[in-house]
N, C-alpha and C positions, 0 to 999 in steps of 0.2 A: 361429362357421361365420354368424352371423345376421350382423355385420361384413359379412361377405366377400359377402353377398347383399342387404344393403342396397346397399354400394359399387357391385355393378353392374347394381342397379337405378337409384341416381345416372345411373350411363355410358350405360347405354341411355336416359334420359331428356334426358340432355345429346345425345346425340346426337342423339336425335331432334327436339326443337329448333331442332337446329343444322341438321338435314336439312331439315326442315321449314321454315325462313327459308328457306335454298338455292331447294327447290323453289318459294316462293312469288313469292320476287325474282331469284333467279338462273337459273332454270328457267324463268320462267313463256313467256318470249320468244322459248326455244331447242325447245321441247316440244310437241307438237299438245295438247289440250284432255283428248284420253284418255290419253296419256303421262303426262303432270302428274297427273289422277287415280289412276292407277297406282302413280306414284312418295309419292301421300299418302298410297294404302292400306298402303303398305309402312309410311310415318311412324306411320299412326296407330295401325299391330296392333305397332310397336316399342314408342311410348307404351304403348298395355294393359298389357303385358308387363313394360315397368318398373314401372308401378304394382303388377301383380299379385305383383310380387318385391318391392317394400317391403311387401306384404300379411305375405308369406312369411315375410321379415326379420324381421318383430314380433310373428306371433303365436307364442303361444305352446300352441295348439291340435295342433298337430303335432310330432315329435320330428325330432332333429337329420338322424338321417338318413332318412327325407322328406322333409326339406330338401334336403340335397346332391342328393336325386334330382328334384325337381322344379327347382332349378338349372342341373342339368346338362338339362334334358331342354329350358328355357325360352331357353336358352344357344343352342342348338343349332338350336332350333327357329328365334328370331330372326334369325340367322347364316341359316339356309337360307332361310326364308321372305322374312323383309323384305329382306335381301343381296340375292337373287335377286329378288325385284323392282327393285331401285336400281337392279341390273344391265341389267334388259331393258327400264325406262320409259325407260332412257338410252341406250338399246342403238343409236341413230340419231347418236348425238355422239363416239362413239368408231371405232377402226378394228377394234376387237375384236369378231366377233360373238356375242353373248352366250345367240344363240337357244337353242342348246344345253345350257344351262344351267337351260333352261325347266322340267325332269321336276323340279331340287330343292324349287321355289315347292313341291307338293304335298305333299313328305316333308316339311318347316320345319313345315306346318300338322300333320301327325300329331305330330310330336315336341311341338308349342304346345296340341293339344288329349291326349296322352298326360299332360305335368304338370295340365291341370286335372287328370284324371281321376285320378291317382294322387291328388291335395287332395281330392276328394269319394270317393273309395273309402275313405280313412284316415278322412275322415268318420263317412261313414256305420256305418263297420265296427260301432264301437261300440255304435251303434242296436241290433243284430243282436244282441248280446251281452247286452242288457237285456233281449229276451224271454224 
């Protein structure tokens, strides 16, 4: 499981760097400053969660079942949150109107928050037992 988590982290990180460079160089002349800022938000959160998964894959503080839960929540969260942001930010460049999927962005955010909550809850749970 750890290898799968670290591999996913590497893929998310690599794609974030590629998209960040594409946004900075390829999109800066075709998007407004606001659209570019929105696109960069998607890249930033994708990278944050690549690093988060890197930590999850290398820590021994949580069990494998929880790691799998966190991995799944993070994958869905990044795809929904960052993925929808990429589509919405570049909406003016495509013939498809992606504004209809705007509701997916906060759902992705909830998945990302849930992944962090699962980690936090598992880490503080033993503290309650010690009292």
